N, C-alpha and C positions, 0 to 999 in steps of 0.2 A: 265717575262710573256709576250707573245704577247698580242694586242688588243683584237684580236679575242678570246684568252683564257679567259682574265679578263672579257669580255663582257659577253661570256657564263657563266661564274663562278658567275657573280653578278644576271643574270637573274634567275638563277637556284636557287641562295640563296632567291631571292624575291619571287619566286614560293613556296619553302618550308616555307616562313613565312606567306603565303597566301597575300602578298601585291601585286602580278603581276596583273595588270588589265587583264580583260578578256572579250571577247565577249559572250553577251548574247545568251543562246540557241536559241532563237527565232529570232536572226539575221543571226545566222548559218544557220538556215533552211530556213530563207527568202532569203539568198544567193544563196542557191540552186535553189530554186523557180524562183528566177529572172535571174538565167545564161543564160536562153533562154526566152527574154521577148515576143518573139511571141507567144510562147505555153503557158505563163503563165497565170493562172486561178486568176481574181482578187478576187472573193469569198474565195479562198484558201489563198491568200495573206492578205486579210483584217482579216481572222480567225486567220492567225498565228501573225499577229501585235498586235491582241486583247489579245493574251496571256501574253504579257508584257504590264503592265498598265503605265510603264514610257514612253515606246515606243509608246503607243496609244496616250498618253497625248500630247507628242511631235509632232507627225505627225499631231494631230489635231490642236494643236497651230500653228504651221508652215502653215497650209493650210489658218490660218485667217491672216498671215503676208500681208503686202502690196506687196510682190512677187508674191503671189498667188491669193489673194482675188479677187472676183468678185463683191464686194461690199456688200454682205450678209454674216451673220455668219455661221459658219459650226460647227455642234456639233457632227455630225455622222461621224464615222471612213470610211465608205465606201466611204461616198461623198467626205472627204478628200484625200483619195487615189486616187479617179477619178480625183480630182480637181490639185493635185500635179503632177500626172502622174509617170508611174512605174519607169521611168530613175531616176526623181529626188527622189522617195521615198527610193531607195537604198542607193543615198549618203546621203540623210538627216539621214535615221537610223543610219548611221556609225556616223555622226555628233553628234547626241543625246546620241547616246550610248558612244561615247568618252567623251562626256561632264560629263557623269555620272561615268567616270571610276576612279575618283579622289577619292581613297579611305582615304587618310590623307592630310591635308593641307599642301601643298609646302611651301617654303620660298620665293615665289614671287606671285604675284596677278594672281590667277585662271581666273578670269574675263578677264584680258588682254590678258593672253596667248590663251585663247579659241578664243576671238574675232579674234586675229591675225590667228589663225589656219583657222578658217572658213573664213576670206578674202583670204587667200592663197589657200584654195581649190577651190574658186570660180574663182581665177585666174588661176588656174590649169586648171579647166573645160573649161574656155573661150579661153585659149592659145592652149589647146589640140585640139579644134573645128577649130582653125587656121592652125594648124600643121598637121591635119589629124590624130591625135593620139587619143587612147581610153579617151574618156573624162570622164569615172568613175574611171579608174586607175589613171588618171591625178589628179582628185578631191582628192584621197586617198592620193596622195604622197604629195600634199599641206596640207591636214589635220594632217595627222600624221607624218610628217617628224620630229617634235620635241619632240615627246613623251618620247624619251629617257632622254631628260632633267628632266622630272618628275620621270623617274625610278631611275637616279643619286642622286636626290634628296631624293628619297624614301631610297636609300641604306645609306645613311649617311647625315641627314639633316645638322648637323654641319659643317662638311666638304664642302658640296655644299653651304652654306652660305659664308663660306670663299673664295669660288670659285667666287661667286658674288662679293664679297667685292674687290677681285683684277681686276675682269673684270671691276667695276666701270662704269658701263652701257654702255661700248663699245661693243658691240655684236660681232664684229669681234675677240675680244681677248677670247671668250668664250670656243672654241675647246681646244685651247693651255692649258689654265688654267684647263679646266677638264681633258685633258690627265695628266697632271703633279700632279693633285689630286688623279685620279683614275685610270690611266694607260689605259684610253678608253675615249672616248667622244660620246657625246649624238646621234651623226647620226649613228654609229654603234649599240649602245644601242636600238634606234628606229629599225634599219633592223632586228635586232635579235628577237626583239619581233614579228614583222611582220612575220618573218619566221616560229615562233612557231605558229602563228595564220593562216599559209597556204595562205598567200596572195602571188599573182602572182610575178613573178620575176622581172618584169617589177617595180612594186611597191617597191618591196625589194632594187633592185638595185638603183633606182632612189633616194630613200630615204639615202641608205648608202653612196652615192657618191655626196650628193648634195652641199657638201662644197666643193668638188675637182672633178668636173665633168669630167675634162680632164683626170682622172686617171681610168675611168671605164671601164669594160671589152667591148669590142667590141658588138654591138647590143643593149646595152643599154644606150648609150649617150645621145637620145634624151630626155629620161624620167630623167636622172640626171641634164641635163642644164635646161629642164622644171621645176623640183623641185627647182632648185638653183633660176630660175625666179620668182617662186611663194614667196619664202622669200622676195627677193630684190624688188619685186613689192610692198607688202605689206609696207616694210619699206619706199618706196618712195612716198606711199600715207599717211605717217605719222601715221600709225597704228604699235605700238611696241607690244612686248610680254609679257611685264612687267619684263623683265631680261635684256633688253639692246636696244640700238639704233645704228644707223650708224652715228657718228659724222660728222658735215660739212667739216671738213678737209680730211676725206677719202672718199669722194663721188666721187672725179676725178677718183682714182684707181678703186673704186666698178665701175663707170661706163665704164671703159675700159673692165672688166670682162663681163659686161652685154652685151655690143658690141660683144663680143667673142660669147658668148651664143646665141644672136639673130641669129648672122651669122651660127652657128651650124644649128639652127632649120629654117633657110632661112625666118626670120621675121624681118621686118624692124622696126626701132625705133617708127615710126608712128603707126604701126599696133600694137606695144606693148604697147604704150600709149592708142590706142583706148580699148584694152583688160582691162587695169588697170581702166580705166574710167567706163567703161560697169562694171565691177566687183565691183567696190566701189557703184555704184548705187544699184547693186542687195544686196550688203552687207547691206546699209543703209536700204533696204526694208525688211530685215529680222527682222523685230519688228512687234509687233502688229499694225494692219492697223487702222488708224483713220476714216476710212470710213465704219468700219462694225457696224452694228446696235447691 
């Protein structure tokens, strides 16, 4: 059976069992409202977010982090949305919903998994700004690229634990051992779920090919290389995903691939390093501000 067929079969089975993560209704409606930010009505957006208590709490919490705080505590949703801005509200809404999508505890650290996902998302957003790509789509590429890891762990926890044992915390071995155990691997699982969620082709293809960006169809290479760099960038900054890291002896080869990706995006190593440092500062600011009253 082909990788595509296996991927489809697993996703369908998880859906039948009710284990497939889903996008909250409020987020789907929010996406439609924010599809044209120039015509978006703030009151409509606030009322929509207010329909989801967890989303409301998350947005207000984020408005009080160091990244957005103006030195005073925010407790009102309307003020929180104004402070964060519509562009970032959309991205943060996805991040908050993603964090709440884990229905069962996976055989790895959810906290570390989500920390790297968030850092990768910020790297994607900042790198896209440099490359003149869509920042929102790039944010989602970085955030959601590895959700397939969770899906495979849901499919068979014991089998995935065996995969992790064989990987032995070397993240570069993960796709091979996933394929041996499941007949598919996490990048394709992620892409299949994003396809069901009706994400853009740029996000779907960027995620599907982020381990093999040189194999992606013409027209999507920028997002595939960018997504690859969001992952490697997080590891460069010392933030792993709770599943593995890049061992020191593998970095010379990885750096060669990074150089190829940067060349494809017409980005210098110096600019990439600046993106990483900017993203890391923002990442560290996404915690409750010490300055609020």
